[in-house]
N, C-alpha and C positions, 0 to 999 in steps of 0.2 A: 504493501500499500503506499502510494505517493502521495504530499499532500502539495498545493502548489496553491501560496496566496496572493493574491491580487487588493490587495488593501483588508477593505471588508468582505471579498468573497473568498470562499475556500474552494477548492477545487480537488476532488481523492481521486487519485486512479486507483480501480480495484481488477483484480483477475477473476477469471469464469467460477476458480473454487471458492471464491464471496458471496457467491448467487445460493440461494434468494438476499436480495441484499435487502438491510433496513436502516431506516436513520434514527435515533443514532447509533453508530456500530460501537460494538462493545468496548473496544480501547478508548473509546472519546471521552472526554470530560463532563459530555452536552449530556449525560444518561439521565441528569433529573431535569431539563429544561424545556423538554416535549413531550408528549408521546412515543412511542416506539412505532414508525410508519413501516409497511412493506410498499417498496419502490422498483417498479416495473419500467427493465432498459427495455427499448424499442430498437429494430434497425438505426436510429439515429446513433446507438449504444451511450446516450449519454442520459442522468435523468437529474432534475432539481426535486429536494426537499422541499413540500409546501408549508414546514415549520420554520425552517431557521435559512432553507437557499442555500445548504451546502449541493455543491455540483457534483455527481459521480460520472466518470468516464470508465468505459471499459475498456482493459486495453488487451490486447490477444496475447 
């Protein structure tokens, strides 16, 4: 997992072995800031969390 920070936006690269994807991830300190939500990565291979705005990008 790789984090790329662009000021207030967080982009996290994930691998296929981390699917099904949910936010927050187990190693994030945001575990108590919003409920766990499962995110579906479509053909664009990226998805944004509706609660915190973290963007996840699926790497091959």
